[in-house]
mmCIF file of the N, C-alpha and C atoms, coordinates in Angstrom:
data_MODEL
# 
_entry.id   MODEL 
# 
loop_
_atom_site.group_PDB 
_atom_site.id 
_atom_site.type_symbol 
_atom_site.label_atom_id 
_atom_site.label_alt_id 
_atom_site.label_comp_id 
_atom_site.label_asym_id 
_atom_site.label_entity_id 
_atom_site.label_seq_id 
_atom_site.pdbx_PDB_ins_code 
_atom_site.Cartn_x 
_atom_site.Cartn_y 
_atom_site.Cartn_z 
_atom_site.occupancy 
_atom_site.B_iso_or_equiv 
_atom_site.pdbx_formal_charge 
_atom_site.auth_seq_id 
_atom_site.auth_comp_id 
_atom_site.auth_asym_id 
_atom_site.auth_atom_id 
_atom_site.pdbx_PDB_model_num 
ATOM 1   N N  . ALA A 1 1  ? 3.382   4.652   -1.611  1.00 0.00 ? 1  ALA A N  1 
ATOM 2   C CA . ALA A 1 1  ? 2.479   3.818   -2.385  1.00 0.00 ? 1  ALA A CA 1 
ATOM 3   C C  . ALA A 1 1  ? 1.463   3.221   -1.415  1.00 0.00 ? 1  ALA A C  1 
ATOM 4   N N  . SER A 1 2  ? 0.947   2.072   -1.731  1.00 0.00 ? 2  SER A N  1 
ATOM 5   C CA . SER A 1 2  ? -0.028  1.406   -0.866  1.00 0.00 ? 2  SER A CA 1 
ATOM 6   C C  . SER A 1 2  ? -0.058  -0.071  -1.223  1.00 0.00 ? 2  SER A C  1 
ATOM 7   N N  . ILE A 1 3  ? -0.393  -0.870  -0.245  1.00 0.00 ? 3  ILE A N  1 
ATOM 8   C CA . ILE A 1 3  ? -0.559  -2.301  -0.483  1.00 0.00 ? 3  ILE A CA 1 
ATOM 9   C C  . ILE A 1 3  ? -1.671  -2.544  -1.517  1.00 0.00 ? 3  ILE A C  1 
ATOM 10  N N  . ASP A 1 4  ? -2.597  -1.586  -1.644  1.00 0.00 ? 4  ASP A N  1 
ATOM 11  C CA . ASP A 1 4  ? -3.669  -1.724  -2.635  1.00 0.00 ? 4  ASP A CA 1 
ATOM 12  C C  . ASP A 1 4  ? -3.150  -1.692  -4.070  1.00 0.00 ? 4  ASP A C  1 
ATOM 13  N N  . GLY A 1 5  ? -1.928  -1.250  -4.265  1.00 0.00 ? 5  GLY A N  1 
ATOM 14  C CA . GLY A 1 5  ? -1.317  -1.296  -5.586  1.00 0.00 ? 5  GLY A CA 1 
ATOM 15  C C  . GLY A 1 5  ? -0.696  -2.646  -5.897  1.00 0.00 ? 5  GLY A C  1 
ATOM 16  N N  . ILE A 1 6  ? -0.649  -3.521  -4.882  1.00 0.00 ? 6  ILE A N  1 
ATOM 17  C CA . ILE A 1 6  ? -0.047  -4.842  -5.037  1.00 0.00 ? 6  ILE A CA 1 
ATOM 18  C C  . ILE A 1 6  ? -1.091  -5.944  -5.018  1.00 0.00 ? 6  ILE A C  1 
ATOM 19  N N  . SER A 1 7  ? -2.056  -5.818  -4.125  1.00 0.00 ? 7  SER A N  1 
ATOM 20  C CA . SER A 1 7  ? -3.092  -6.848  -4.000  1.00 0.00 ? 7  SER A CA 1 
ATOM 21  C C  . SER A 1 7  ? -4.466  -6.217  -4.140  1.00 0.00 ? 7  SER A C  1 
ATOM 22  N N  . VAL A 1 8  ? -5.457  -7.042  -4.406  1.00 0.00 ? 8  VAL A N  1 
ATOM 23  C CA . VAL A 1 8  ? -6.808  -6.550  -4.656  1.00 0.00 ? 8  VAL A CA 1 
ATOM 24  C C  . VAL A 1 8  ? -7.535  -6.324  -3.332  1.00 0.00 ? 8  VAL A C  1 
ATOM 25  N N  . ASN A 1 9  ? -8.039  -5.135  -3.175  1.00 0.00 ? 9  ASN A N  1 
ATOM 26  C CA . ASN A 1 9  ? -8.815  -4.739  -2.007  1.00 0.00 ? 9  ASN A CA 1 
ATOM 27  C C  . ASN A 1 9  ? -10.284 -5.087  -2.267  1.00 0.00 ? 9  ASN A C  1 
ATOM 28  N N  . PRO A 1 10 ? -11.022 -5.574  -1.269  1.00 0.00 ? 10 PRO A N  1 
ATOM 29  C CA . PRO A 1 10 ? -12.429 -5.895  -1.503  1.00 0.00 ? 10 PRO A CA 1 
ATOM 30  C C  . PRO A 1 10 ? -13.297 -4.670  -1.769  1.00 0.00 ? 10 PRO A C  1 
ATOM 31  N N  . GLN A 1 11 ? -12.811 -3.493  -1.423  1.00 0.00 ? 11 GLN A N  1 
ATOM 32  C CA . GLN A 1 11 ? -13.568 -2.280  -1.710  1.00 0.00 ? 11 GLN A CA 1 
ATOM 33  C C  . GLN A 1 11 ? -13.386 -1.896  -3.175  1.00 0.00 ? 11 GLN A C  1 
ATOM 34  N N  . GLU A 1 12 ? -14.346 -1.194  -3.729  1.00 0.00 ? 12 GLU A N  1 
ATOM 35  C CA . GLU A 1 12 ? -14.278 -0.799  -5.139  1.00 0.00 ? 12 GLU A CA 1 
ATOM 36  C C  . GLU A 1 12 ? -13.572 0.554   -5.281  1.00 0.00 ? 12 GLU A C  1 
ATOM 37  N N  . THR A 1 13 ? -12.292 0.546   -4.974  1.00 0.00 ? 13 THR A N  1 
ATOM 38  C CA . THR A 1 13 ? -11.481 1.766   -5.028  1.00 0.00 ? 13 THR A CA 1 
ATOM 39  C C  . THR A 1 13 ? -10.605 1.731   -6.280  1.00 0.00 ? 13 THR A C  1 
ATOM 40  N N  . TYR A 1 14 ? -11.258 1.752   -7.420  1.00 0.00 ? 14 TYR A N  1 
ATOM 41  C CA . TYR A 1 14 ? -10.568 1.562   -8.698  1.00 0.00 ? 14 TYR A CA 1 
ATOM 42  C C  . TYR A 1 14 ? -9.464  2.576   -8.956  1.00 0.00 ? 14 TYR A C  1 
ATOM 43  N N  . SER A 1 15 ? -9.779  3.845   -8.875  1.00 0.00 ? 15 SER A N  1 
ATOM 44  C CA . SER A 1 15 ? -8.767  4.857   -9.199  1.00 0.00 ? 15 SER A CA 1 
ATOM 45  C C  . SER A 1 15 ? -7.652  4.873   -8.168  1.00 0.00 ? 15 SER A C  1 
ATOM 46  N N  . TYR A 1 16 ? -7.980  4.629   -6.904  1.00 0.00 ? 16 TYR A N  1 
ATOM 47  C CA . TYR A 1 16 ? -6.954  4.592   -5.860  1.00 0.00 ? 16 TYR A CA 1 
ATOM 48  C C  . TYR A 1 16 ? -5.988  3.438   -6.122  1.00 0.00 ? 16 TYR A C  1 
ATOM 49  N N  . ALA A 1 17 ? -6.520  2.244   -6.350  1.00 0.00 ? 17 ALA A N  1 
ATOM 50  C CA . ALA A 1 17 ? -5.674  1.074   -6.591  1.00 0.00 ? 17 ALA A CA 1 
ATOM 51  C C  . ALA A 1 17 ? -4.831  1.254   -7.853  1.00 0.00 ? 17 ALA A C  1 
ATOM 52  N N  . ALA A 1 18 ? -5.444  1.780   -8.901  1.00 0.00 ? 18 ALA A N  1 
ATOM 53  C CA . ALA A 1 18 ? -4.713  1.986   -10.157 1.00 0.00 ? 18 ALA A CA 1 
ATOM 54  C C  . ALA A 1 18 ? -3.582  2.996   -9.983  1.00 0.00 ? 18 ALA A C  1 
ATOM 55  N N  . SER A 1 19 ? -3.847  4.076   -9.262  1.00 0.00 ? 19 SER A N  1 
ATOM 56  C CA . SER A 1 19 ? -2.802  5.089   -9.072  1.00 0.00 ? 19 SER A CA 1 
ATOM 57  C C  . SER A 1 19 ? -1.656  4.545   -8.216  1.00 0.00 ? 19 SER A C  1 
ATOM 58  N N  . LYS A 1 20 ? -1.976  3.728   -7.220  1.00 0.00 ? 20 LYS A N  1 
ATOM 59  C CA . LYS A 1 20 ? -0.928  3.158   -6.375  1.00 0.00 ? 20 LYS A CA 1 
ATOM 60  C C  . LYS A 1 20 ? -0.115  2.117   -7.141  1.00 0.00 ? 20 LYS A C  1 
ATOM 61  N N  . ALA A 1 21 ? -0.765  1.330   -7.979  1.00 0.00 ? 21 ALA A N  1 
ATOM 62  C CA . ALA A 1 21 ? -0.038  0.372   -8.812  1.00 0.00 ? 21 ALA A CA 1 
ATOM 63  C C  . ALA A 1 21 ? 0.886   1.118   -9.778  1.00 0.00 ? 21 ALA A C  1 
ATOM 64  N N  . GLY A 1 22 ? 0.394   2.223   -10.312 1.00 0.00 ? 22 GLY A N  1 
ATOM 65  C CA . GLY A 1 22 ? 1.216   3.040   -11.197 1.00 0.00 ? 22 GLY A CA 1 
ATOM 66  C C  . GLY A 1 22 ? 2.429   3.615   -10.482 1.00 0.00 ? 22 GLY A C  1 
ATOM 67  N N  . LEU A 1 23 ? 2.242   4.053   -9.255  1.00 0.00 ? 23 LEU A N  1 
ATOM 68  C CA . LEU A 1 23 ? 3.348   4.586   -8.470  1.00 0.00 ? 23 LEU A CA 1 
ATOM 69  C C  . LEU A 1 23 ? 4.387   3.513   -8.183  1.00 0.00 ? 23 LEU A C  1 
ATOM 70  N N  . ILE A 1 24 ? 3.934   2.309   -7.890  1.00 0.00 ? 24 ILE A N  1 
ATOM 71  C CA . ILE A 1 24 ? 4.861   1.205   -7.635  1.00 0.00 ? 24 ILE A CA 1 
ATOM 72  C C  . ILE A 1 24 ? 5.670   0.896   -8.892  1.00 0.00 ? 24 ILE A C  1 
ATOM 73  N N  . GLN A 1 25 ? 5.013   0.830   -10.034 1.00 0.00 ? 25 GLN A N  1 
ATOM 74  C CA . GLN A 1 25 ? 5.724   0.541   -11.283 1.00 0.00 ? 25 GLN A CA 1 
ATOM 75  C C  . GLN A 1 25 ? 6.665   1.678   -11.660 1.00 0.00 ? 25 GLN A C  1 
ATOM 76  N N  . LEU A 1 26 ? 6.248   2.914   -11.444 1.00 0.00 ? 26 LEU A N  1 
ATOM 77  C CA . LEU A 1 26 ? 7.119   4.058   -11.705 1.00 0.00 ? 26 LEU A CA 1 
ATOM 78  C C  . LEU A 1 26 ? 8.369   3.989   -10.822 1.00 0.00 ? 26 LEU A C  1 
ATOM 79  N N  . THR A 1 27 ? 8.177   3.632   -9.564  1.00 0.00 ? 27 THR A N  1 
ATOM 80  C CA . THR A 1 27 ? 9.310   3.499   -8.649  1.00 0.00 ? 27 THR A CA 1 
ATOM 81  C C  . THR A 1 27 ? 10.284  2.430   -9.139  1.00 0.00 ? 27 THR A C  1 
ATOM 82  N N  . ARG A 1 28 ? 9.752   1.302   -9.563  1.00 0.00 ? 28 ARG A N  1 
ATOM 83  C CA . ARG A 1 28 ? 10.612  0.229   -10.080 1.00 0.00 ? 28 ARG A CA 1 
ATOM 84  C C  . ARG A 1 28 ? 11.383  0.675   -11.323 1.00 0.00 ? 28 ARG A C  1 
ATOM 85  N N  . ARG A 1 29 ? 10.673  1.329   -12.223 1.00 0.00 ? 29 ARG A N  1 
ATOM 86  C CA . ARG A 1 29 ? 11.290  1.788   -13.474 1.00 0.00 ? 29 ARG A CA 1 
ATOM 87  C C  . ARG A 1 29 ? 12.395  2.794   -13.186 1.00 0.00 ? 29 ARG A C  1 
ATOM 88  N N  . MET A 1 30 ? 12.094  3.772   -12.320 1.00 0.00 ? 30 MET A N  1 
ATOM 89  C CA . MET A 1 30 ? 13.092  4.791   -11.982 1.00 0.00 ? 30 MET A CA 1 
ATOM 90  C C  . MET A 1 30 ? 14.275  4.177   -11.248 1.00 0.00 ? 30 MET A C  1 
ATOM 91  N N  . ALA A 1 31 ? 14.019  3.229   -10.357 1.00 0.00 ? 31 ALA A N  1 
ATOM 92  C CA . ALA A 1 31 ? 15.106  2.577   -9.620  1.00 0.00 ? 31 ALA A CA 1 
ATOM 93  C C  . ALA A 1 31 ? 16.038  1.856   -10.579 1.00 0.00 ? 31 ALA A C  1 
ATOM 94  N N  . LEU A 1 32 ? 15.469  1.164   -11.544 1.00 0.00 ? 32 LEU A N  1 
ATOM 95  C CA . LEU A 1 32 ? 16.281  0.443   -12.522 1.00 0.00 ? 32 LEU A CA 1 
ATOM 96  C C  . LEU A 1 32 ? 17.117  1.405   -13.359 1.00 0.00 ? 32 LEU A C  1 
ATOM 97  N N  . ARG A 1 33 ? 16.510  2.475   -13.822 1.00 0.00 ? 33 ARG A N  1 
ATOM 98  C CA . ARG A 1 33 ? 17.213  3.440   -14.675 1.00 0.00 ? 33 ARG A CA 1 
ATOM 99  C C  . ARG A 1 33 ? 18.271  4.221   -13.909 1.00 0.00 ? 33 ARG A C  1 
ATOM 100 N N  . LEU A 1 34 ? 17.932  4.671   -12.694 1.00 0.00 ? 34 LEU A N  1 
ATOM 101 C CA . LEU A 1 34 ? 18.828  5.564   -11.971 1.00 0.00 ? 34 LEU A CA 1 
ATOM 102 C C  . LEU A 1 34 ? 19.912  4.843   -11.178 1.00 0.00 ? 34 LEU A C  1 
ATOM 103 N N  . ALA A 1 35 ? 19.826  3.542   -11.069 1.00 0.00 ? 35 ALA A N  1 
ATOM 104 C CA . ALA A 1 35 ? 20.862  2.779   -10.356 1.00 0.00 ? 35 ALA A CA 1 
ATOM 105 C C  . ALA A 1 35 ? 22.226  2.985   -11.002 1.00 0.00 ? 35 ALA A C  1 
ATOM 106 N N  . GLN A 1 36 ? 22.263  3.101   -12.324 1.00 0.00 ? 36 GLN A N  1 
ATOM 107 C CA . GLN A 1 36 ? 23.541  3.305   -13.010 1.00 0.00 ? 36 GLN A CA 1 
ATOM 108 C C  . GLN A 1 36 ? 24.177  4.645   -12.653 1.00 0.00 ? 36 GLN A C  1 
ATOM 109 N N  . ASP A 1 37 ? 23.375  5.575   -12.143 1.00 0.00 ? 37 ASP A N  1 
ATOM 110 C CA . ASP A 1 37 ? 23.886  6.875   -11.698 1.00 0.00 ? 37 ASP A CA 1 
ATOM 111 C C  . ASP A 1 37 ? 24.070  6.911   -10.182 1.00 0.00 ? 37 ASP A C  1 
ATOM 112 N N  . ARG A 1 38 ? 23.969  5.736   -9.573  1.00 0.00 ? 38 ARG A N  1 
ATOM 113 C CA . ARG A 1 38 ? 24.142  5.581   -8.130  1.00 0.00 ? 38 ARG A CA 1 
ATOM 114 C C  . ARG A 1 38 ? 23.086  6.357   -7.335  1.00 0.00 ? 38 ARG A C  1 
ATOM 115 N N  . ILE A 1 39 ? 21.897  6.433   -7.889  1.00 0.00 ? 39 ILE A N  1 
ATOM 116 C CA . ILE A 1 39 ? 20.755  7.069   -7.226  1.00 0.00 ? 39 ILE A CA 1 
ATOM 117 C C  . ILE A 1 39 ? 19.796  5.970   -6.801  1.00 0.00 ? 39 ILE A C  1 
ATOM 118 N N  . VAL A 1 40 ? 19.452  5.957   -5.535  1.00 0.00 ? 40 VAL A N  1 
ATOM 119 C CA . VAL A 1 40 ? 18.539  4.955   -4.996  1.00 0.00 ? 40 VAL A CA 1 
ATOM 120 C C  . VAL A 1 40 ? 17.121  5.522   -5.009  1.00 0.00 ? 40 VAL A C  1 
ATOM 121 N N  . VAL A 1 41 ? 16.211  4.756   -5.541  1.00 0.00 ? 41 VAL A N  1 
ATOM 122 C CA . VAL A 1 41 ? 14.796  5.140   -5.577  1.00 0.00 ? 41 VAL A CA 1 
ATOM 123 C C  . VAL A 1 41 ? 14.016  4.072   -4.834  1.00 0.00 ? 41 VAL A C  1 
ATOM 124 N N  . SER A 1 42 ? 13.166  4.490   -3.917  1.00 0.00 ? 42 SER A N  1 
ATOM 125 C CA . SER A 1 42 ? 12.375  3.516   -3.177  1.00 0.00 ? 42 SER A CA 1 
ATOM 126 C C  . SER A 1 42 ? 11.022  4.113   -2.809  1.00 0.00 ? 42 SER A C  1 
ATOM 127 N N  . ALA A 1 43 ? 10.122  3.242   -2.422  1.00 0.00 ? 43 ALA A N  1 
ATOM 128 C CA . ALA A 1 43 ? 8.798   3.648   -1.943  1.00 0.00 ? 43 ALA A CA 1 
ATOM 129 C C  . ALA A 1 43 ? 8.357   2.622   -0.913  1.00 0.00 ? 43 ALA A C  1 
ATOM 130 N N  . ILE A 1 44 ? 7.461   3.020   -0.061  1.00 0.00 ? 44 ILE A N  1 
ATOM 131 C CA . ILE A 1 44 ? 6.902   2.068   0.896   1.00 0.00 ? 44 ILE A CA 1 
ATOM 132 C C  . ILE A 1 44 ? 5.449   1.816   0.524   1.00 0.00 ? 44 ILE A C  1 
ATOM 133 N N  . ALA A 1 45 ? 4.954   0.658   0.899   1.00 0.00 ? 45 ALA A N  1 
ATOM 134 C CA . ALA A 1 45 ? 3.556   0.295   0.639   1.00 0.00 ? 45 ALA A CA 1 
ATOM 135 C C  . ALA A 1 45 ? 2.944   -0.200  1.952   1.00 0.00 ? 45 ALA A C  1 
ATOM 136 N N  . PRO A 1 46 ? 2.568   0.739   2.819   1.00 0.00 ? 46 PRO A N  1 
ATOM 137 C CA . PRO A 1 46 ? 2.003   0.311   4.098   1.00 0.00 ? 46 PRO A CA 1 
ATOM 138 C C  . PRO A 1 46 ? 0.667   -0.389  3.902   1.00 0.00 ? 46 PRO A C  1 
ATOM 139 N N  . GLY A 1 47 ? 0.329   -1.199  4.848   1.00 0.00 ? 47 GLY A N  1 
ATOM 140 C CA . GLY A 1 47 ? -0.956  -1.898  4.816   1.00 0.00 ? 47 GLY A CA 1 
ATOM 141 C C  . GLY A 1 47 ? -2.038  -1.069  5.481   1.00 0.00 ? 47 GLY A C  1 
ATOM 142 N N  . ALA A 1 48 ? -3.000  -1.754  6.052   1.00 0.00 ? 48 ALA A N  1 
ATOM 143 C CA . ALA A 1 48 ? -4.162  -1.095  6.642   1.00 0.00 ? 48 ALA A CA 1 
ATOM 144 C C  . ALA A 1 48 ? -3.814  -0.363  7.933   1.00 0.00 ? 48 ALA A C  1 
ATOM 145 N N  . PHE A 1 49 ? -4.360  0.832   8.076   1.00 0.00 ? 49 PHE A N  1 
ATOM 146 C CA . PHE A 1 49 ? -4.271  1.625   9.291   1.00 0.00 ? 49 PHE A CA 1 
ATOM 147 C C  . PHE A 1 49 ? -5.674  2.049   9.678   1.00 0.00 ? 49 PHE A C  1 
ATOM 148 N N  . ALA A 1 50 ? -5.985  1.981   10.945  1.00 0.00 ? 50 ALA A N  1 
ATOM 149 C CA . ALA A 1 50 ? -7.289  2.440   11.434  1.00 0.00 ? 50 ALA A CA 1 
ATOM 150 C C  . ALA A 1 50 ? -7.320  3.958   11.364  1.00 0.00 ? 50 ALA A C  1 
ATOM 151 N N  . SER A 1 51 ? -8.188  4.493   10.495  1.00 0.00 ? 51 SER A N  1 
ATOM 152 C CA . SER A 1 51 ? -8.256  5.944   10.326  1.00 0.00 ? 51 SER A CA 1 
ATOM 153 C C  . SER A 1 51 ? -9.601  6.317   9.714   1.00 0.00 ? 51 SER A C  1 
ATOM 154 N N  . ASP A 1 52 ? -9.853  7.619   9.621   1.00 0.00 ? 52 ASP A N  1 
ATOM 155 C CA . ASP A 1 52 ? -11.071 8.075   8.961   1.00 0.00 ? 52 ASP A CA 1 
ATOM 156 C C  . ASP A 1 52 ? -11.049 7.717   7.474   1.00 0.00 ? 52 ASP A C  1 
ATOM 157 N N  . MET A 1 53 ? -9.858  7.677   6.893   1.00 0.00 ? 53 MET A N  1 
ATOM 158 C CA . MET A 1 53 ? -9.751  7.295   5.486   1.00 0.00 ? 53 MET A CA 1 
ATOM 159 C C  . MET A 1 53 ? -10.023 5.809   5.296   1.00 0.00 ? 53 MET A C  1 
ATOM 160 N N  . ASN A 1 54 ? -9.615  5.000   6.253   1.00 0.00 ? 54 ASN A N  1 
ATOM 161 C CA . ASN A 1 54 ? -9.821  3.551   6.167   1.00 0.00 ? 54 ASN A CA 1 
ATOM 162 C C  . ASN A 1 54 ? -10.759 3.130   7.293   1.00 0.00 ? 54 ASN A C  1 
ATOM 163 N N  . LYS A 1 55 ? -12.019 3.421   7.099   1.00 0.00 ? 55 LYS A N  1 
ATOM 164 C CA . LYS A 1 55 ? -13.027 3.123   8.125   1.00 0.00 ? 55 LYS A CA 1 
ATOM 165 C C  . LYS A 1 55 ? -13.209 1.633   8.331   1.00 0.00 ? 55 LYS A C  1 
ATOM 166 N N  . LEU A 1 56 ? -12.955 0.856   7.299   1.00 0.00 ? 56 LEU A N  1 
ATOM 167 C CA . LEU A 1 56 ? -13.069 -0.594  7.435   1.00 0.00 ? 56 LEU A CA 1 
ATOM 168 C C  . LEU A 1 56 ? -12.058 -1.104  8.470   1.00 0.00 ? 56 LEU A C  1 
ATOM 169 N N  . ALA A 1 57 ? -10.816 -0.657  8.366   1.00 0.00 ? 57 ALA A N  1 
ATOM 170 C CA . ALA A 1 57 ? -9.797  -1.058  9.342   1.00 0.00 ? 57 ALA A CA 1 
ATOM 171 C C  . ALA A 1 57 ? -10.096 -0.466  10.711  1.00 0.00 ? 57 ALA A C  1 
ATOM 172 N N  . ARG A 1 58 ? -10.632 0.729   10.727  1.00 0.00 ? 58 ARG A N  1 
ATOM 173 C CA . ARG A 1 58 ? -10.958 1.377   11.997  1.00 0.00 ? 58 ARG A CA 1 
ATOM 174 C C  . ARG A 1 58 ? -12.108 0.674   12.718  1.00 0.00 ? 58 ARG A C  1 
ATOM 175 N N  . ASP A 1 59 ? -13.152 0.363   11.972  1.00 0.00 ? 59 ASP A N  1 
ATOM 176 C CA . ASP A 1 59 ? -14.372 -0.172  12.581  1.00 0.00 ? 59 ASP A CA 1 
ATOM 177 C C  . ASP A 1 59 ? -14.439 -1.691  12.626  1.00 0.00 ? 59 ASP A C  1 
ATOM 178 N N  . HIS A 1 60 ? -13.646 -2.354  11.775  1.00 0.00 ? 60 HIS A N  1 
ATOM 179 C CA . HIS A 1 60 ? -13.683 -3.818  11.695  1.00 0.00 ? 60 HIS A CA 1 
ATOM 180 C C  . HIS A 1 60 ? -12.268 -4.383  11.634  1.00 0.00 ? 60 HIS A C  1 
ATOM 181 N N  . GLY A 1 61 ? -11.409 -3.901  12.526  1.00 0.00 ? 61 GLY A N  1 
ATOM 182 C CA . GLY A 1 61 ? -10.002 -4.277  12.525  1.00 0.00 ? 61 GLY A CA 1 
ATOM 183 C C  . GLY A 1 61 ? -9.756  -5.769  12.623  1.00 0.00 ? 61 GLY A C  1 
ATOM 184 N N  . ASP A 1 62 ? -10.581 -6.475  13.408  1.00 0.00 ? 62 ASP A N  1 
ATOM 185 C CA . ASP A 1 62 ? -10.390 -7.918  13.554  1.00 0.00 ? 62 ASP A CA 1 
ATOM 186 C C  . ASP A 1 62 ? -10.591 -8.658  12.236  1.00 0.00 ? 62 ASP A C  1 
ATOM 187 N N  . GLU A 1 63 ? -11.561 -8.219  11.446  1.00 0.00 ? 63 GLU A N  1 
ATOM 188 C CA . GLU A 1 63 ? -11.797 -8.841  10.139  1.00 0.00 ? 63 GLU A CA 1 
ATOM 189 C C  . GLU A 1 63 ? -10.684 -8.491  9.160   1.00 0.00 ? 63 GLU A C  1 
ATOM 190 N N  . VAL A 1 64 ? -10.270 -7.239  9.160   1.00 0.00 ? 64 VAL A N  1 
ATOM 191 C CA . VAL A 1 64 ? -9.244  -6.775  8.221   1.00 0.00 ? 64 VAL A CA 1 
ATOM 192 C C  . VAL A 1 64 ? -7.917  -7.468  8.484   1.00 0.00 ? 64 VAL A C  1 
ATOM 193 N N  . LYS A 1 65 ? -7.545  -7.602  9.743   1.00 0.00 ? 65 LYS A N  1 
ATOM 194 C CA . LYS A 1 65 ? -6.229  -8.183  10.044  1.00 0.00 ? 65 LYS A CA 1 
ATOM 195 C C  . LYS A 1 65 ? -6.132  -9.658  9.679   1.00 0.00 ? 65 LYS A C  1 
ATOM 196 N N  . GLU A 1 66 ? -7.261  -10.314 9.470   1.00 0.00 ? 66 GLU A N  1 
ATOM 197 C CA . GLU A 1 66 ? -7.246  -11.716 9.043   1.00 0.00 ? 66 GLU A CA 1 
ATOM 198 C C  . GLU A 1 66 ? -6.678  -11.870 7.633   1.00 0.00 ? 66 GLU A C  1 
ATOM 199 N N  . ARG A 1 67 ? -6.745  -10.806 6.825   1.00 0.00 ? 67 ARG A N  1 
ATOM 200 C CA . ARG A 1 67 ? -6.249  -10.848 5.437   1.00 0.00 ? 67 ARG A CA 1 
ATOM 201 C C  . ARG A 1 67 ? -4.820  -10.330 5.314   1.00 0.00 ? 67 ARG A C  1 
ATOM 202 N N  . ILE A 1 68 ? -4.203  -9.974  6.447   1.00 0.00 ? 68 ILE A N  1 
ATOM 203 C CA . ILE A 1 68 ? -2.864  -9.394  6.437   1.00 0.00 ? 68 ILE A CA 1 
ATOM 204 C C  . ILE A 1 68 ? -1.872  -10.433 6.954   1.00 0.00 ? 68 ILE A C  1 
ATOM 205 N N  . PRO A 1 69 ? -0.795  -10.705 6.214   1.00 0.00 ? 69 PRO A N  1 
ATOM 206 C CA . PRO A 1 69 ? 0.160   -11.733 6.638   1.00 0.00 ? 69 PRO A CA 1 
ATOM 207 C C  . PRO A 1 69 ? 0.697   -11.550 8.061   1.00 0.00 ? 69 PRO A C  1 
ATOM 208 N N  . ALA A 1 70 ? 0.938   -10.306 8.487   1.00 0.00 ? 70 ALA A N  1 
ATOM 209 C CA . ALA A 1 70 ? 1.445   -10.064 9.834   1.00 0.00 ? 70 ALA A CA 1 
ATOM 210 C C  . ALA A 1 70 ? 0.357   -10.216 10.901  1.00 0.00 ? 70 ALA A C  1 
ATOM 211 N N  . GLY A 1 71 ? -0.905  -10.294 10.460  1.00 0.00 ? 71 GLY A N  1 
ATOM 212 C CA . GLY A 1 71 ? -2.008  -10.487 11.391  1.00 0.00 ? 71 GLY A CA 1 
ATOM 213 C C  . GLY A 1 71 ? -2.340  -9.280  12.252  1.00 0.00 ? 71 GLY A C  1 
ATOM 214 N N  . ARG A 1 72 ? -2.040  -8.076  11.741  1.00 0.00 ? 72 ARG A N  1 
ATOM 215 C CA . ARG A 1 72 ? -2.334  -6.867  12.510  1.00 0.00 ? 72 ARG A CA 1 
ATOM 216 C C  . ARG A 1 72 ? -2.529  -5.693  11.573  1.00 0.00 ? 72 ARG A C  1 
ATOM 217 N N  . ILE A 1 73 ? -3.198  -4.666  12.086  1.00 0.00 ? 73 ILE A N  1 
ATOM 218 C CA . ILE A 1 73 ? -3.296  -3.422  11.336  1.00 0.00 ? 73 ILE A CA 1 
ATOM 219 C C  . ILE A 1 73 ? -2.343  -2.421  11.975  1.00 0.00 ? 73 ILE A C  1 
ATOM 220 N N  . GLY A 1 74 ? -1.994  -1.390  11.229  1.00 0.00 ? 74 GLY A N  1 
ATOM 221 C CA . GLY A 1 74 ? -1.049  -0.398  11.722  1.00 0.00 ? 74 GLY A CA 1 
ATOM 222 C C  . GLY A 1 74 ? -1.653  0.488   12.794  1.00 0.00 ? 74 GLY A C  1 
ATOM 223 N N  . THR A 1 75 ? -0.796  1.060   13.600  1.00 0.00 ? 75 THR A N  1 
ATOM 224 C CA . THR A 1 75 ? -1.196  2.006   14.635  1.00 0.00 ? 75 THR A CA 1 
ATOM 225 C C  . THR A 1 75 ? -0.397  3.289   14.454  1.00 0.00 ? 75 THR A C  1 
ATOM 226 N N  . PRO A 1 76 ? -0.880  4.405   14.975  1.00 0.00 ? 76 PRO A N  1 
ATOM 227 C CA . PRO A 1 76 ? -0.150  5.659   14.816  1.00 0.00 ? 76 PRO A CA 1 
ATOM 228 C C  . PRO A 1 76 ? 1.268   5.624   15.364  1.00 0.00 ? 76 PRO A C  1 
ATOM 229 N N  . GLU A 1 77 ? 1.489   4.824   16.384  1.00 0.00 ? 77 GLU A N  1 
ATOM 230 C CA . GLU A 1 77 ? 2.832   4.754   16.959  1.00 0.00 ? 77 GLU A CA 1 
ATOM 231 C C  . GLU A 1 77 ? 3.814   4.168   15.974  1.00 0.00 ? 77 GLU A C  1 
# 
């Protein structure tokens, strides 16, 4: 999933945010239903990573990390 499915991103990435929110809700729904069958369902929602896909984090990491509770952006390591 993505953190954009949980909180509002300042970029106008409507379909991306909507699809990630949908994935998060689907994960919750499946986890609730499948728990009775002892099946664990989970997803991760990473935050910002400096990349070609996230040029804002790549080019303006200091500004982006100010909005992140951990105060940092992700690295490839």
